[in-house]
C-alpha positions in Angstrom: -178.5 -56.2 61.5 -175.2 -56.2 63.3 -173.9 -52.7 63.9 -170.4 -53.8 64.9 -168.4 -51.3 62.8 -165.1 -52.3 61.2 -163.2 -49.1 61.9 -160.4 -50.1 59.6 -162.8 -50.4 56.7 -164.4 -47.0 57.6 -160.9 -45.4 57.4 -160.0 -47.2 54.2 -163.3 -46.0 52.5 -162.7 -42.5 53.6 -159.1 -42.5 52.3 -160.2 -44.2 49.0 -162.4 -41.1 48.2 -159.7 -38.8 49.4 -161.5 -36.8 52.1 -160.6 -35.8 55.6 -162.4 -36.9 58.8 -163.7 -33.4 59.1 -165.2 -33.6 55.6 -166.9 -36.9 56.2 -168.4 -35.4 59.4 -169.6 -32.4 57.5 -171.1 -34.4 54.6 -172.8 -36.7 57.1 -174.2 -33.9 59.1 -172.3 -35.1 62.2 -170.0 -33.1 64.5 -166.4 -33.8 64.0 -165.9 -35.3 67.5 -168.8 -37.7 66.9 -167.3 -38.9 63.6 -163.8 -39.2 65.2 -165.3 -41.4 68.0 -166.8 -43.7 65.3 -163.6 -44.0 63.3 -161.6 -44.6 66.5 -164.0 -47.3 67.7 -164.9 -45.4 70.8 -168.6 -45.4 69.9 -170.8 -47.3 67.5 -173.2 -45.3 65.3 -176.9 -46.0 65.0 -178.1 -47.9 61.9 -179.5 -44.6 60.6 -176.2 -42.9 61.0 -174.4 -45.9 59.4 -176.7 -45.5 56.3 -175.6 -41.8 56.0 -171.9 -42.5 56.5 -172.0 -45.4 54.0 -173.7 -43.2 51.5 -171.1 -40.5 52.0 -168.3 -43.0 51.6 -169.9 -44.7 48.6 -170.1 -48.1 50.2 -172.6 -50.2 52.1 -173.5 -50.8 55.7 -172.9 -54.5 55.0 -169.3 -53.8 54.0 -168.6 -51.5 57.0 -170.0 -54.1 59.4 -168.2 -57.2 57.9 -171.3 -58.7 56.5 -169.7 -58.7 53.0 -166.3 -58.2 51.5 -167.8 -56.3 48.5 -167.4 -52.5 49.1 -169.9 -51.6 46.4 -172.9 -49.6 47.6 -176.2 -51.4 47.9 -178.2 -48.2 47.8 -178.0 -44.6 46.6 -179.7 -41.6 48.2 -180.7 -39.2 45.4 -181.7 -35.7 46.4 -184.0 -33.7 44.2 -182.3 -30.5 45.4 -178.7 -31.8 44.9 -179.2 -33.7 41.7 -182.5 -32.8 40.0 -181.7 -34.4 36.6 -181.0 -37.8 38.1 -183.9 -37.5 40.5 -186.2 -36.9 37.4 -184.8 -39.9 35.6 -185.4 -42.1 38.6 -188.9 -40.8 38.9 -189.6 -41.6 35.3 -188.1 -45.0 35.6 -190.0 -45.9 38.7 -193.2 -46.1 36.5 -191.5 -47.7 33.5 -192.2 -51.2 32.2 -189.4 -53.8 32.3 -188.6 -53.6 28.6 -188.3 -49.8 28.8 -186.0 -50.1 31.8 -183.8 -52.5 29.9 -183.6 -50.1 27.0 -182.8 -47.1 29.3 -180.0 -49.2 31.0 -178.6 -50.2 27.6 -178.6 -46.6 26.5 -176.9 -45.4 29.8 -174.2 -48.1 29.4 -173.5 -46.9 25.8 -173.3 -43.3 27.0 -170.8 -44.4 29.7 -168.6 -46.1 27.1 -168.7 -43.0 24.9 -167.6 -40.9 27.9 -164.4 -43.0 28.1 -163.4 -42.3 24.4 
């Protein structure tokens, strides 16, 4: 995987979620100077660091490295500590049959529509 970071996309993703450089650094577990070097293009983060930054910015490594033009995330990191309910749902779904997963997804979509009312 290419780790050639598109710094403009990094900045755009940060601005889209409305957080400062310092906040991205904090949420990523990085020092502020380290994050500043990544966003300025001075340094290139490791693949592991890119995974963390992409997760914080709600995007994908592929988008940040010009492998796709779709900014949607390709993975989510769910922490049992930070989001125990969602973690439990995923744990239950990981053992579910295909038909049950389709029913759960259908139900979740209906709940999402009801939220918008």
